[in-house]
N, C-alpha and C positions, 0 to 999 in steps of 0.2 A: 188425651183422648185420641183416639185412631179416630180414623175421619173412618165416614160413610162412602159406600161404589155411588160416586156419582156418575157414569157414565161405565157404560156396557161395551166392545169393541168385537165385533167375530172377522179374526183373520182368515182368512182362507188361505191353506196351507195347499201350493201345486200337486198339480198330477203326480211327480214324480220331490221329493227329493234327492239331490248326489250333490258331489261337492261341485259343481254348477250353481244347482237351487241354493242352497245353504247360504252361501253371504249372503244374498239376496234376502232371504226370509230374516238372516240375523241381523240385516240395515231395519227390516221392517220392523222389527221389536228392539229398535232404538230410539225409532223415531218415536212407536205411535204407544211404548210402553210408557203411562206417566203412576205419579202417586192419585192412589183413588179412583183409580179404571180399572175395569172387569175384564181380560181379556179374554178371549174364546180362541182358541184355535181348534178352527172345523177342518177335519178331514177328511169331506167325505169324497170329494175329489182324489183325494190323493192316493195311488195305487201302488207304489214303490216306494221303500226311505233304504238307501245304500246303509247299513251300520256303522260304517263312520263319519257320516253327514245326523245321526240320529241325535248327537251330542248336539247340535243348535237346540233342539229344545227344551235339552238341561240349561241349557246360556238363558233361554228367554226367561222360566221357569226362574232364577240366580236375580233377572236385571230388575223383576217383578217381586221378588221379594227387596233386595236394595230400593226400588220405588215403592211398595208401600203398594204392590201392586197386588190384585187375585186373577191368575193364570189359570185355565181350564181348559182340555181336551172335552172334543165332543165331534163323534161320528166317527173314531176312530177304526180303521178298515180291518177288518179277521188276518190277514199277511202284513199290514202294517204293525199289529199290535206287535204280533209275533217279535218284531226284528227293535219294538221298539222295548219288549221285555227283554228282550237279548243282550239288549245291551244298558240295560240294568237303570233304564228311565222313567218306565212304570212305579217305579219301587218310593219317588219320590210324588206319586200324586193320589192320591184319597179314591178311591170306588164309589161312583155313585147311583 
């Protein structure tokens, strides 16, 4: 039987995701993604993302799947969306 979502957690992504901030975001995922939890990445503050660091979002999605949690994106700014699309990250998320 599947667990229903018990808790919603919003993670506010920093203004910039790069080689310096990506490991911190990854650590945040490791600590906060739990079974049955709904994780929402809020990109409303994020203005730039390094294409090489974009895969941290994919790593979070894979960790959520392993832990039977939900993982979604919110308020992705156009300039960030372009990088996530080019990096192939968005194809793993359904559009709402």
